[in-house]
DORO-715947 format. One line per 4 residues: for each residue x, y, z of C-alpha. Coordinates in nm, 2 decimals, padded with zeros to 4 digits, always signed. Example, Ala and Ser with C-alpha at 12.3 -4.5 7.8 and 13.67 -1.06 7.14 Angstrom:
+01.23 -00.45 +00.78  +01.37 -00.11 +00.71
END
This chain:
+00.84 +00.68 +03.00  +00.50 +00.72 +02.85  +00.34 +01.00 +02.64  +00.34 +01.38 +02.70
+00.15 +01.61 +02.47  +00.13 +01.99 +02.53  -00.07 +02.24 +02.33  -00.05 +02.03 +02.01
-00.20 +02.21 +01.71  -00.19 +02.07 +01.36  -00.31 +02.26 +01.05  -00.28 +02.13 +00.69
-00.11 +02.38 +00.47  -00.38 +02.57 +00.28  -00.65 +02.50 +00.55  -00.80 +02.77 +00.77
-00.90 +02.56 +01.07  -00.67 +02.32 +01.25  -00.73 +01.95 +01.25  -00.60 +01.94 +01.61
-00.64 +02.24 +01.83  -00.43 +02.29 +02.15  -00.45 +01.92 +02.26  -00.28 +01.84 +02.58
-00.26 +01.51 +02.78  -00.02 +01.26 +02.92  -00.02 +00.88 +02.93  +00.17 +00.69 +03.20
+00.37 +00.38 +03.12  +00.14 +00.08 +03.10  -00.18 +00.28 +03.04  -00.41 +00.15 +02.77
-00.61 +00.43 +02.61  -00.90 +00.42 +02.37  -00.91 +00.72 +02.13  -01.26 +00.82 +02.02
-01.42 +01.09 +01.81  -01.64 +01.14 +01.50  -01.51 +01.08 +01.15  -01.26 +01.35 +01.06
-01.19 +01.45 +01.42  -00.81 +01.41 +01.38  -00.76 +01.07 +01.54  -00.52 +00.95 +01.27
-00.34 +01.29 +01.27  -00.29 +01.27 +01.64  -00.14 +00.92 +01.62  +00.09 +01.03 +01.34
+00.21 +01.32 +01.56  +00.27 +01.09 +01.85  +00.48 +00.87 +01.63  +00.69 +01.17 +01.53
+00.62 +01.11 +01.16  +00.39 +01.41 +01.11  +00.65 +01.66 +01.22  +00.88 +01.56 +00.93
+00.61 +01.62 +00.66  +00.60 +01.95 +00.48  +00.23 +01.95 +00.42  +00.14 +02.03 +00.79
+00.21 +02.31 +01.03  +00.27 +02.14 +01.36  +00.30 +02.34 +01.69  +00.33 +02.24 +02.05
+00.54 +01.96 +02.21  +00.50 +01.59 +02.18  +00.70 +01.32 +02.36  +00.64 +00.95 +02.30
+00.97 +00.77 +02.30  +00.99 +00.42 +02.17  +00.66 +00.45 +01.98  +00.54 +00.23 +01.70
+00.25 +00.31 +01.47  +00.01 +00.09 +01.28  -00.11 +00.30 +00.99  -00.48 +00.32 +00.91
-00.43 +00.25 +00.55  -00.26 -00.09 +00.57  -00.19 -00.09 +00.19  +00.04 +00.21 +00.25
+00.22 +00.05 +00.54  +00.40 -00.23 +00.34  +00.77 -00.16 +00.28  +00.94 -00.46 +00.12
+00.87 -00.74 -00.12  +00.83 -01.04 +00.11  +00.62 -01.10 +00.42  +00.92 -01.20 +00.63
+01.13 -00.89 +00.55  +00.83 -00.66 +00.60  +00.75 -00.80 +00.94  +01.12 -00.80 +01.04
+01.18 -00.44 +00.92  +01.13 -00.28 +01.26  +01.34 -00.53 +01.45  +01.62 -00.48 +01.19
+01.59 -00.11 +01.24  +01.64 -00.16 +01.61  +01.96 -00.35 +01.54  +01.85 -00.68 +01.70
+02.05 -01.00 +01.63  +01.95 -01.20 +01.33  +01.84 -01.50 +01.53  +01.62 -01.28 +01.75
+01.47 -01.10 +01.45  +01.37 -01.42 +01.28  +01.22 -01.56 +01.60  +01.03 -01.24 +01.67
+00.89 -01.23 +01.32  +00.77 -01.59 +01.34  +00.62 -01.54 +01.68  +00.45 -01.22 +01.58
+00.29 -01.38 +01.26  +00.17 -01.66 +01.48  +00.02 -01.42 +01.73  -00.19 -01.24 +01.47
-00.32 -01.56 +01.31  -00.07 -01.58 +01.02  +00.14 -01.86 +01.15  +00.09 -02.07 +00.83
+00.15 -01.80 +00.58  +00.43 -01.83 +00.32  +00.68 -01.57 +00.44  +00.83 -01.55 +00.10
+00.51 -01.42 -00.05  +00.49 -01.06 -00.18  +00.26 -00.85 +00.04  +00.10 -00.71 -00.27
-00.06 -01.06 -00.32  -00.22 -01.07 +00.02  -00.58 -00.98 +00.10  -00.67 -00.67 +00.29
-00.72 -00.86 +00.61  -00.40 -01.05 +00.57  -00.21 -00.72 +00.51  -00.36 -00.56 +00.81
-00.25 -00.85 +01.04  +00.09 -00.86 +00.87  +00.15 -00.49 +00.94  +00.05 -00.55 +01.31
+00.30 -00.83 +01.33  +00.56 -00.60 +01.19  +00.48 -00.35 +01.46  +00.51 -00.61 +01.73
+00.86 -00.71 +01.62  +00.97 -00.35 +01.67  +00.89 -00.41 +02.04  +00.76 -00.05 +02.10
+00.71 +00.08 +02.45  +00.42 +00.29 +02.31  +00.18 +00.10 +02.08  -00.02 +00.33 +01.85
-00.30 +00.14 +01.66  -00.52 +00.31 +01.40  -00.82 +00.10 +01.31  -00.63 -00.23 +01.37
-00.93 -00.46 +01.30  -01.13 -00.27 +01.05  -01.08 -00.52 +00.76  -01.11 -00.84 +00.97
-01.39 -01.09 +01.02  -01.50 -01.15 +01.38  -01.26 -01.45 +01.44  -00.96 -01.27 +01.30
-01.04 -00.95 +01.49  -01.05 -01.15 +01.81  -00.71 -01.30 +01.74  -00.57 -00.95 +01.69
-00.71 -00.82 +02.01  -00.57 -01.12 +02.19  -00.23 -01.06 +02.04  -00.23 -00.69 +02.14
-00.35 -00.78 +02.50  -00.07 -01.04 +02.53  +00.20 -00.81 +02.41  +00.09 -00.53 +02.64
+00.07 -00.77 +02.93  +00.42 -00.90 +02.87  +00.59 -00.57 +02.78  +00.40 -00.33 +03.01
+00.39 -00.09 +02.71  +00.15 +00.19 +02.68  -00.11 +00.19 +02.41  -00.35 +00.43 +02.23
-00.60 +00.26 +02.01  -00.84 +00.43 +01.76  -01.12 +00.22 +01.64  -01.48 +00.28 +01.52
-01.62 -00.05 +01.64  -01.46 -00.02 +01.98  -01.67 -00.20 +02.23  -01.47 -00.53 +02.20
-01.16 -00.34 +02.31  -01.32 -00.21 +02.63  -01.20 -00.50 +02.85  -00.85 -00.42 +02.75
-00.84 -00.04 +02.81  -00.84 +00.16 +03.13  -00.88 +00.51 +02.99  -01.06 +00.70 +02.71
-00.97 +01.01 +02.53  -01.24 +01.18 +02.32  -01.16 +01.42 +02.03  -01.43 +01.65 +01.92
-01.52 +01.75 +01.56  -01.34 +02.08 +01.63  -01.01 +01.90 +01.70  -01.02 +01.97 +02.07
-00.99 +01.72 +02.35  -01.35 +01.69 +02.48  -01.32 +01.42 +02.75  -01.05 +01.22 +02.94
-01.13 +00.95 +03.19  -01.26 +00.60 +03.24  -01.52 +00.46 +02.99  -01.79 +00.47 +03.26
-01.72 +00.84 +03.35  -01.70 +00.94 +02.98  -02.03 +00.77 +02.91  -02.20 +00.93 +03.21
-02.09 +01.28 +03.12  -02.09 +01.27 +02.74  -02.34 +00.99 +02.64  -02.56 +01.24 +02.45
-02.26 +01.38 +02.26  -02.12 +01.04 +02.17  -02.46 +00.93 +02.04  -02.49 +01.25 +01.85
-02.16 +01.18 +01.68  -02.28 +00.83 +01.58  -02.02 +00.63 +01.77  -02.09 +00.26 +01.77
-02.18 +00.15 +02.13  -02.47 +00.02 +02.34  -02.79 +00.01 +02.14  -02.64 +00.22 +01.86
-02.63 -00.06 +01.61  -02.79 +00.11 +01.31  -03.14 +00.09 +01.17  -03.28 -00.24 +01.05
-03.28 -00.24 +00.67  -03.34 -00.49 +00.40  -03.23 -00.45 +00.04  -03.38 -00.61 -00.26
-03.23 -00.92 -00.44  -03.03 -00.69 -00.66  -02.79 -00.64 -00.37  -02.55 -00.94 -00.34
-02.30 -00.97 -00.05  -01.98 -01.17 -00.10  -01.88 -01.30 +00.25  -01.61 -01.52 +00.39
-01.31 -01.51 +00.63  -01.01 -01.28 +00.57  -00.80 -01.41 +00.28  -01.08 -01.62 +00.13
-01.08 -01.43 -00.20  -01.37 -01.20 -00.18  -01.19 -00.91 -00.34  -01.07 -01.14 -00.62
-01.42 -01.26 -00.68  -01.55 -00.91 -00.68  -01.29 -00.81 -00.94  -01.38 -01.11 -01.15
-01.74 -01.01 -01.16  -01.65 -00.65 -01.25  -01.43 -00.77 -01.54  -01.71 -01.00 -01.66
-01.96 -00.71 -01.65  -01.72 -00.48 -01.84  -01.66 -00.75 -02.10  -02.04 -00.76 -02.16
-02.03 -00.39 -02.23  -02.22 -00.29 -01.91  -02.18 +00.05 -01.75  -02.03 -00.01 -01.40
-01.91 +00.16 -01.09  -01.63 +00.03 -00.87  -01.47 +00.09 -00.53  -01.15 -00.11 -00.46
-01.06 -00.22 -00.11  -00.81 +00.06 -00.09  -01.04 +00.36 -00.18  -00.75 +00.59 -00.24
-00.68 +00.40 -00.56  -01.01 +00.53 -00.70  -00.94 +00.90 -00.63  -00.76 +01.07 -00.92
-00.84 +01.44 -00.88  -00.66 +01.71 -00.69  -00.97 +01.83 -00.51  -01.27 +01.64 -00.37
-01.51 +01.81 -00.61  -01.27 +01.77 -00.90  -01.23 +01.40 -00.83  -01.60 +01.35 -00.84
-01.70 +01.58 -01.12  -01.48 +01.43 -01.39  -01.72 +01.37 -01.68  -02.02 +01.44 -01.46
-02.27 +01.72 -01.40  -02.14 +01.96 -01.13  -02.48 +02.00 -00.96  -02.53 +01.62 -00.94
-02.18 +01.59 -00.80  -02.26 +01.84 -00.52  -02.59 +01.67 -00.45  -02.41 +01.33 -00.41
-02.14 +01.49 -00.18  -02.42 +01.64 +00.03  -02.60 +01.30 +00.05  -02.28 +01.13 +00.18
-02.18 +01.41 +00.42  -01.88 +01.54 +00.22  -02.01 +01.88 +00.10  -01.78 +02.07 +00.34
-01.47 +01.91 +00.18  -01.51 +02.02 -00.18  -01.18 +02.20 -00.21  -00.97 +01.96 +00.00
-00.71 +01.72 -00.15  -00.88 +01.38 -00.16  -00.56 +01.22 -00.03  -00.55 +01.44 +00.28
-00.89 +01.36 +00.41  -00.97 +01.08 +00.66  -00.99 +00.72 +00.56  -01.37 +00.71 +00.62
-01.41 +01.03 +00.41  -01.20 +00.88 +00.13  -01.42 +00.57 +00.13  -01.74 +00.77 +00.10
-01.59 +00.98 -00.18  -01.48 +00.67 -00.37  -01.84 +00.54 -00.34  -01.97 +00.87 -00.48
-01.72 +00.84 -00.77  -01.85 +00.49 -00.84  -02.22 +00.59 -00.83  -02.21 +00.92 -01.01
-02.17 +00.76 -01.35  -02.51 +00.60 -01.33  -02.39 +00.25 -01.40  -02.63 -00.04 -01.40
-02.39 -00.25 -01.19  -02.20 -00.12 -00.89  -01.92 -00.32 -00.73  -01.81 -00.21 -00.37
-01.53 -00.36 -00.17  -01.58 -00.31 +00.20  -01.79 +00.00 +00.16  -01.86 +00.05 +00.53
-01.52 +00.02 +00.68  -01.41 +00.30 +00.91  -01.75 +00.47 +00.92  -01.93 +00.60 +01.23
-02.30 +00.52 +01.26  -02.42 +00.83 +01.09  -02.20 +00.79 +00.78  -02.26 +00.42 +00.78
-02.63 +00.50 +00.76  -02.57 +00.74 +00.47  -02.40 +00.47 +00.28  -02.68 +00.22 +00.36
-02.94 +00.47 +00.24  -02.75 +00.52 -00.08  -02.73 +00.14 -00.14  -03.11 +00.12 -00.07
-03.18 +00.40 -00.32  -02.97 +00.22 -00.59  -03.14 -00.11 -00.52  -03.49 +00.05 -00.54
-03.38 +00.20 -00.88  -03.29 -00.14 -01.01  -02.92 -00.10 -00.99  -02.73 -00.43 -00.93
-02.50 -00.38 -00.63  -02.23 -00.65 -00.55  -02.05 -00.61 -00.21  -01.75 -00.77 -00.05
-01.78 -00.72 +00.32  -01.73 -00.84 +00.68  -02.00 -00.60 +00.82  -02.26 -00.82 +00.98
-02.53 -00.55 +00.96  -02.46 -00.50 +00.59  -02.47 -00.87 +00.53  -02.80 -00.90 +00.71
-02.95 -00.63 +00.49  -02.83 -00.79 +00.16  -03.09 -00.95 -00.07  -02.86 -01.24 -00.14
-02.54 -01.37 +00.04  -02.27 -01.57 -00.14  -02.01 -01.75 +00.07  -01.66 -01.73 -00.07
-01.43 -02.01 +00.05  -01.05 -02.02 +00.03  -00.93 -02.19 -00.28  -00.66 -02.45 -00.22
-00.33 -02.35 -00.39  -00.41 -01.98 -00.39  -00.08 -01.92 -00.20  +00.14 -02.11 -00.44
+00.50 -02.00 -00.41  +00.65 -01.78 -00.67  +00.92 -01.92 -00.89  +01.27 -01.87 -00.75
+01.51 -01.67 -00.97  +01.82 -01.87 -01.04  +02.05 -01.56 -01.03  +02.08 -01.29 -00.77
+02.04 -00.92 -00.85  +02.40 -00.84 -00.79  +02.50 -01.12 -01.03  +02.26 -00.98 -01.30
+02.40 -00.63 -01.24  +02.75 -00.76 -01.30  +02.63 -00.94 -01.62  +02.48 -00.61 -01.74
+02.80 -00.42 -01.66  +03.01 -00.69 -01.85  +02.77 -00.67 -02.15  +02.81 -00.29 -02.16
+03.19 -00.30 -02.14  +03.23 -00.57 -02.40  +02.97 -00.42 -02.63  +03.17 -00.10 -02.65
+03.46 -00.30 -02.80  +03.25 -00.44 -03.09  +03.40 -00.31 -03.42  +03.21 -00.52 -03.67
+02.84 -00.54 -03.71  +02.88 -00.90 -03.81  +03.05 -00.98 -03.48  +02.79 -00.78 -03.29
+02.51 -00.97 -03.46  +02.67 -01.30 -03.38  +02.72 -01.21 -03.02  +02.36 -01.08 -02.99
+02.22 -01.38 -03.16  +02.39 -01.62 -02.91  +02.29 -01.39 -02.62  +01.92 -01.40 -02.73
+01.95 -01.78 -02.76  +02.10 -01.80 -02.41  +01.83 -01.60 -02.25  +01.57 -01.77 -02.46
+01.67 -02.11 -02.32  +01.67 -01.96 -01.97  +01.31 -01.83 -02.03  +01.20 -02.18 -02.14
+01.33 -02.32 -01.81  +01.25 -02.03 -01.58  +00.93 -01.85 -01.68  +01.03 -01.55 -01.47
+01.26 -01.45 -01.76  +00.97 -01.45 -02.02  +00.91 -01.08 -02.05  +00.81 -01.00 -02.41
+00.63 -00.67 -02.32  +00.94 -00.53 -02.15  +01.13 -00.59 -02.48  +00.92 -00.32 -02.65
+01.11 -00.02 -02.50  +01.44 -00.19 -02.58  +01.34 -00.25 -02.94  +01.23 +00.11 -02.98
+01.55 +00.23 -02.83  +01.77 +00.01 -03.05  +01.58 +00.12 -03.36  +01.60 +00.49 -03.27
+01.98 +00.48 -03.19  +02.05 +00.28 -03.51  +01.85 +00.51 -03.73  +01.99 +00.83 -03.58
+02.35 +00.71 -03.61  +02.29 +00.60 -03.97  +02.13 +00.93 -04.06  +02.40 +01.15 -03.89
+02.69 +00.95 -04.02  +02.90 +01.04 -04.32  +02.74 +00.91 -04.64  +02.46 +00.76 -04.43
+02.68 +00.46 -04.33  +02.43 +00.17 -04.28  +02.70 -00.04 -04.11  +02.76 +00.22 -03.84
+02.40 +00.25 -03.76  +02.36 -00.12 -03.75  +02.66 -00.16 -03.52  +02.54 +00.10 -03.27
+02.19 -00.06 -03.26  +02.34 -00.41 -03.21  +02.57 -00.28 -02.93  +02.27 -00.13 -02.76
+02.07 -00.45 -02.78  +02.36 -00.66 -02.65  +02.40 -00.47 -02.32  +02.03 -00.36 -02.30
+01.89 -00.72 -02.29  +02.04 -00.83 -01.96  +01.97 -00.48 -01.82  +01.60 -00.52 -01.90
+01.59 -00.87 -01.75  +01.77 -00.74 -01.44  +01.51 -00.47 -01.39  +01.23 -00.72 -01.45
+01.35 -00.99 -01.21  +01.56 -00.82 -00.94  +01.43 -00.85 -00.59  +01.47 -00.51 -00.42
+01.53 -00.68 -00.08  +01.79 -00.92 -00.21  +01.97 -00.64 -00.39  +01.96 -00.43 -00.07
+02.10 -00.73 +00.13  +02.39 -00.76 -00.12  +02.47 -00.39 -00.14  +02.46 -00.35 +00.23
+02.62 -00.67 +00.35  +02.86 -00.77 +00.07  +02.96 -00.43 -00.07  +02.93 -00.25 +00.26
+02.75 +00.05 +00.11  +02.59 +00.30 +00.35  +02.28 +00.14 +00.50  +02.03 +00.42 +00.50
+02.06 +00.50 +00.12  +02.06 +00.13 +00.05  +01.74 +00.07 +00.24  +01.57 +00.38 +00.10
+01.67 +00.27 -00.25  +01.54 -00.08 -00.18  +01.20 +00.06 -00.07  +01.20 +00.29 -00.37
+01.27 +00.01 -00.62  +01.00 -00.20 -00.46  +00.76 +00.09 -00.52  +00.88 +00.13 -00.88
+00.80 -00.24 -00.94  +00.44 -00.16 -00.84  +00.41 +00.11 -01.10  +00.27 -00.13 -01.36
-00.01 -00.24 -01.12  -00.08 +00.13 -01.04  -00.10 +00.21 -01.41  -00.34 -00.08 -01.47
-00.55 +00.04 -01.18  -00.57 +00.39 -01.32  -00.67 +00.25 -01.66  -00.94 +00.04 -01.50
-01.07 +00.33 -01.29  -01.09 +00.57 -01.59  -01.25 +00.30 -01.80  -01.51 +00.22 -01.53
-01.58 +00.59 -01.48  -01.62 +00.64 -01.85  -01.37 +00.93 -01.86  -01.10 +00.76 -02.06
-01.00 +00.95 -02.38  -00.86 +00.82 -02.70  -00.50 +00.79 -02.82  -00.23 +01.02 -02.70
-00.46 +01.23 -02.49  -00.54 +00.94 -02.26  -00.17 +00.84 -02.25  -00.06 +01.18 -02.13
-00.35 +01.19 -01.88  -00.23 +00.85 -01.74  +00.13 +00.98 -01.73  +00.03 +01.28 -01.52
-00.19 +01.07 -01.28  +00.09 +00.82 -01.25  +00.34 +01.09 -01.15  +00.10 +01.22 -00.89
+00.05 +00.87 -00.75  +00.42 +00.81 -00.75  +00.48 +01.14 -00.56  +00.22 +01.04 -00.30
+00.37 +00.69 -00.28  +00.71 +00.83 -00.20  +00.56 +01.03 +00.09  +00.36 +00.73 +00.21
+00.68 +00.51 +00.19  +00.87 +00.76 +00.41  +00.59 +00.76 +00.66  +00.57 +00.38 +00.67
+00.95 +00.35 +00.72  +00.96 +00.61 +01.00  +00.66 +00.43 +01.17  +00.88 +00.12 +01.18
+01.18 +00.29 +01.34  +01.39 +00.36 +01.03  +01.56 +00.65 +01.21  +01.60 +00.48 +01.54
+01.88 +00.61 +01.77  +02.03 +00.47 +02.08  +02.04 +00.63 +02.43  +02.34 +00.85 +02.32
+02.16 +00.98 +02.01  +02.36 +00.78 +01.77  +02.19 +00.59 +01.48  +02.14 +00.23 +01.56
+02.35 -00.02 +01.36  +02.10 -00.21 +01.14  +02.08 -00.58 +01.14  +01.97 -00.80 +00.84
+01.72 -01.08 +00.89  +01.83 -01.26 +00.57  +02.21 -01.30 +00.51  +02.33 -01.19 +00.17
+02.43 -01.45 -00.08  +02.55 -01.50 -00.43  +02.44 -01.79 -00.66  +02.67 -02.03 -00.85
+02.45 -01.93 -01.15  +02.58 -01.58 -01.12  +02.93 -01.68 -01.21  +02.83 -01.90 -01.50
+02.60 -01.64 -01.65  +02.88 -01.37 -01.61  +03.14 -01.59 -01.78  +02.90 -01.68 -02.06
+02.82 -01.31 -02.12  +03.19 -01.22 -02.12  +03.27 -01.50 -02.36  +02.99 -01.37 -02.60
+03.13 -01.02 -02.56  +03.48 -01.13 -02.65  +03.35 -01.32 -02.94  +03.18 -01.01 -03.08
+03.49 -00.81 -03.02  +03.74 -01.04 -03.20  +03.51 -01.12 -03.49  +03.69 -01.00 -03.80
END
C-alpha cells in the first residue's frame, strides 16, 4: 500500500491561514516523488503529516485523512533527529522498534552506515560529537534500518559536500530498488535527484497543491511559476558575485572540522574583545525569543530590526514563534540576529543551506553589504557558489585522531545506582559524627583513587551543588536543634555527603542507553517508559551544552546582563529550550517507529541491539560502599 491524502489542511494554533490547504493526492507503491515548492510552502509540514507525527502534536489543527502505512521520516533538522547516546544505538532504534532479531538489527545498522558513507565511523561515539554532515548521514542510516515501505526525506543532502551527497543519493536509490518502497523527497537543490524520481508534486505558497505529474510536464506547464519562486534548476544558478578579501570561506569534506575551526576563530575574536555575530550550524540554537521580532529586537532598535527582516524576506513573520517557522526561515532569522548587533566580525556556519534562489540571493546581498562596509565575515560552507564568491578560501582537512574513543566507564549505571542506594541506606544508620566522618573520608579516598585511574570520575564542578546541599542541611539542622547541637548538624551534613557523592557520580557518568538496557532486559521493566526515560535522560545530559550555548549566544549578541538577572534569564530560556526539546524528542522517536504495531494492532515487542550486562566492578564497588557504611554505623 502506498500513500493516500484527502483534503488535508493544517493550521498552526494562533495562525489565521493554514500552512496546508485542502491537499489531496495518492502515491502508488514503488512511486518516487519529488516534493517542490517555495520556502515556507509547507513541505516539511506535509511530510510530518504523512509520517503521522503531526497529528499527535497539540500545536496544530489537522483536518482531513492521511494514510501512509509503514512510513519513515528523515527530519529536516538532523540535530533534532538524534535519540540516543551512541551512533550504533541511534541507527538501530528503528529496527529495535520493529522488533527485529538482534543479529539482524546489528547487520542492518552496519550495512546502513556503510551505504551512507559512514562505514569507518566509531559506532560507540556520541552523536553530539559528530559534524552536521555526519549527523545527517547517520540519521538517514537510522531510517534505512527501519526498513520503511514509504520513505519520507526532508532535505537529505542539504549539509553535505558533493561527494557525500552522491553517496546518499546512491544509498537511497539502492534501497528503493531493493525494497520497491515509495518515496517522497523534499530538496531545494533537487536536479541531482531527477534521474531517481518519476513524479513531481508542487506545493504553492498558499499551501495548495499546484501541480502533479512528470518533471517534464510540470516544467512545461509551470516553468514561469517555478522560476518566480526561485527554485534551483536549469539556468537558475544565482547571479555571479565576488566579495572582498574580508569574506573568508572555510571549506572541506563533511566531518573535516569546519564548524570546529569556525568556533575556534569566534572564541579567539571574543577573547580579543571584538564585537561579533554568530550563526551556529543549527540555527535554532541562536533563536531565544518567543516571536520573530522579539528574537531579533533584543537589545536592538525596533526600526532597524524591521528593516533587516524586510531585507531578508521575513517581515511577514514578525509575530510567529521562531521555532515554528521553516528551516530556511530560521536560518535567515539567525543571520539577522547575528548581523543586527553591528559587530566587526561575523561568523556564519552554512548560511545558505535550505534556501531557494531568491532567499539565497538575499543572503548573498547581505554578505556583500557587510563586506563593502568593512565587516570581516568568516563562513563554513559547502555551497559552491558561495565559495566561488568568497574573497579567500581556506581548506580544512580532517585532523587524525579527532575521532578518539571516549574512555569506558568501569561500572555500569545499574551498579552505580545500587551503590547509591546502599550508601543511602547505610548513611541513615550513622549515629556518630565521628563514624560518619571516617566513612566519608574513606569514601572520598576511594572515589579519588578511581578518578586518578579513570578521568571520567573527575567531576569537581558537579561537587558544588552537593557541597551547597550538605552545608545547607547541616546548618539548618544545627539551627533548629535543641540548644543548637553542633554534633547533630554535622552528622546530618556528613550523612548527606556520604550518599550524595555516589549519586552525583552516577548522574555524571551513567549512559542512558546502558541504563535503559539494564532496566528493560535485566529488571524487565515496561519497555515504553524505559525507552522514553532513556531518551529523556540523554536530553538532560545535553542541558549543560545547551546552557553554554545560550551563554555564548547572549554574550555574542551583547544582551547578557549582570549577576542574578542574567542567571534567571538563562533559567527561563533553558526551560523553554527543554520544553521544545521534549517535543522534538517525541517527534524523532515517532518518526523512527516508536509506536509501531503489528497487523493485529498490537504493539510490537521491542528488541535490543546491545545485550544488557553488569560489570565485575559493580560488585566490588557495592561491597566497598557497604563496608564503609557499616564502618560508619558501628563506630562508637
